[in-house]
N, C-alpha and C positions, 0 to 999 in steps of 0.2 A: 429457783433451780440451783442446788447445791453443785459445787466444783471441788474436786480434789486435786491439789497440786501435788503430783507424784511423778517420779522418773522424768522430770523435765516437762511434763505434760500438763494440760488443764482438762481434766476428764470430768464431764458432766454426768450425773447419776441421780437416781432417785433410790430411796431407802425407806421401806415402810416401817422399820424399827421393830421394837418387840424383843422379847426374850426367847423366842423360838428358834430351833435350828436355822442356820443361814443358808440362802439359796442365792447364788450369783448367776444372773442370766446374761448371756453374750449373744449379740444379734449377728445376722447374717450381712453379707456384702450388699451395699446400697440401702440398707435398712438402718433402723435406730431402735432405742431402747424401748420405744412404744409398741414394737411388734409383740412384746410379751404381756400386753395389757390383760388379756384373757387369763393367762396362767397366774399373774400377780392377783387378780381378783379372786381366783379360785383358791390360792394357797396362802394368801396373806393372813388369814384368820389363825393359822397354825404356825407359820413359818416366816422369819425375817427375809423379805424378798428385796434384793438389791438388783436394779437394772442399771446398765451404763451405756455410754455411747463410746464406741471404739475410735481409734485415731481416723480423723478424716470424715466422720459420719455424725448426723445429728448435730448436737451442740460442742462436740469435742474438735477443735481444730488439729491440723497435722502441719508439721513444719519441716519435715524431711523423710528420707527413707527409713523403713523399719521391716522387721520380719514378724511372723507370728509368735516367735520365741519372745520378742519384745512386747507383743500384746499380752502374752501369757504373764510376763513380769508386771504389766500394767494392772492385770486382774488381781495379782497377789498384793501389789502396792495399794491397790484400792481397798482390799481387804484390811491391811495394815492400818490405812487411814480411818478405817471405820471400826478398828479394835476387834475384828473378826479373826479368831485363830484358825478356824476350819469351816469349809462350806461345801455343799454340793454344787458343782458347776454345771449349768445347764446351757448348751450352746447349740445354736442352729447355724448349720453351714460353716462360714469362716469363724463363727462363734464356738463351734466344736473344734475347729482346727487349733485354735488357741487354748482351748480348755484341755485338750488332748495333751498339748506341749506342757501346760501348767502342771498336769498330773505326772509327767515325767521329770519335769525340773523341780517341782515342789511337792513331792508325794505326801508329805506330813501335812499339807495344808488343804488337801482335796479329799473330802470324805466320800464323794462318789461323783459319778459323771452320768449326765442325761445328755445324749447326742441325738440331735433332731435333723434329719437329712444331712448328715455330716459324715465325717470318717477320715480314713487315710487315702482316699481314692486320688489318683493322679490323672489329670487330663491328658489325652493324647495330642500329637502335634496339630491335628486338624482343629480339635475343640479349643486349642490355646490360640490359634490363629483367629478363630471366630470370636473369641473373648477379647483378644487384643483389638480387632476391628471395632467391637462394641465400645470399649473403652475410649478409644480415639474418637469415636463419634460423640460419645458422651462429654468429651472435652472440648468439643466444637461449640460454635455459637448457634448451630441449627436447632430448631424445635425437635424435641424428642420424637414426636410423630410416631411412624411404624416402628422405629427401634425400640421406643419406650413401651409400645403395646407388646412387642416380642418380649422384651425383658420381663415385663409384668406378667406375661402369660407363663414365662418359664418359672418364674419364682412363686407366682401366687396362684394364677389360674382360675380365680373367682371374679367375674367382671366388676362387681361393686368395689371390691377391695382394690383391684387393678386401677381402676380411676382414681381412687383417692391416693394411692402412692404415685401415680403418675403426676398428679398434681403437686404432690410434696417434692418430687424430684425437680419438677419444672421451677419451683419456687427457691430452689436451694442453689448455692455457687457450686457449680458442677466441676469446677477446676480442681476442688479438694479430692477428686476420685483418683487423680494420677498416682500418688504414692500409695494408697491402698491397692490400686490396680497392680502396681508392680510387685506389691507384696503377694497378692493372689496368685499371679502368673509365675512368680519366681519362687514359690514355697518349696521347702525341701520336703523329700520323701521320708516319713517316718515309719513306713511299714515294718521295718526291721527292728523297731524299738516298741512295738506294741506289747511285747511280753513284759516290759518294765511297768505297765499300767495294771497295778494290782488292785486298785479300789473297785468297789462295785460299780457295774455300769449298766445303764439301760439305753436301748437304742430304738428310736421311733423313725419310720421312714415311710414317706409317701409312695404308694404303688405306681403313681404316674409321674414320679420325679425323673425328669428328663436331663437334670444337671449332674446328678449323681445316682448311678444305677443302684437299684435296690439290692442287687446281687453283692455289691461291695459291702453294704451293710450287714448282710447276712455272713459273708466271709469274716468281717472284722469281729462280729460277736463270736464266731468260732475261735478266733485267734486270741481274744482277750482272756486274760486268766480267770476273771470273774464277771462275765456278762451274764446278767440275770434276765435277759430276753431281748429279742428283736421283734418289736411290734409293727406289722405293716399297717399303714394308715390308708384304707381303701379309697381311691378316687382323688387323693391328695397329690398335688404337685410338690414343689421345693419346700415351701414354707408351710408345712402340714399343721403347726402349732396355731397358725392364723386362721386357717380355712377349716379345720377339723378338731377345734377344742374339745367336742364332745367324746372324741377318741383319745386325744393326747393328754388331756388333763387327768382323767381318771387312771390312766396308766402310770403317769408320773406320781400322782397321790399314792397309789399302791407300792410303787417302788420305794418311796420315801418312808412309807409306813413299815415297811419290812427291813430297812437298814439295820444292821446289827448295833 
């Protein structure tokens, strides 16, 4: 497992290599770089696919507080480490949060954006309280049990994959969720900066996503200067790329093939 020593972090990543255009995949909260296995398999014949573990997840440790702007800088620093000048950033949920910020802070490095069940949506007070309770339970010593099933249902919604990820969560040091949880709950609202994102963007969103309403994805597509489509993924929950790659992968391929 290669590790990039950048920004004072030890970032675990995988790189398929090759001379094709670069794609940088950023995962969602509680997930890791393997959540994009299906996309890497489908795209690595044509593109250089880089997946990475964000702070506090997978094989990347976390040592203190951070923001999604810091994570955006991590993404760009990883590109520097790998000698990649420009990439299409593909982000699911929090991976999209950081990718959007990278497009604002480093527009010359972002060739395009693919946002999967992500966006600029801000949770209301009730939702924030619910997430805070979930994170506090995650940090406890109690078995995940019903909480794990609820979270897996919210993110994944497909029983076979749910059990797989619950097993992964149970096997890991759950204390690493504290700082990423603080980052998620305390993220800033970038709605007013969407107009700054001028790169081509594709949005994919599960029709059954209960974490981020699909209506917010539709509005984001309207607000972005160069949104090239908002693709609903019928029946998908929050991690539509994992459960419905038959819809997500062709849409991404078509978007990439049409980039100017």
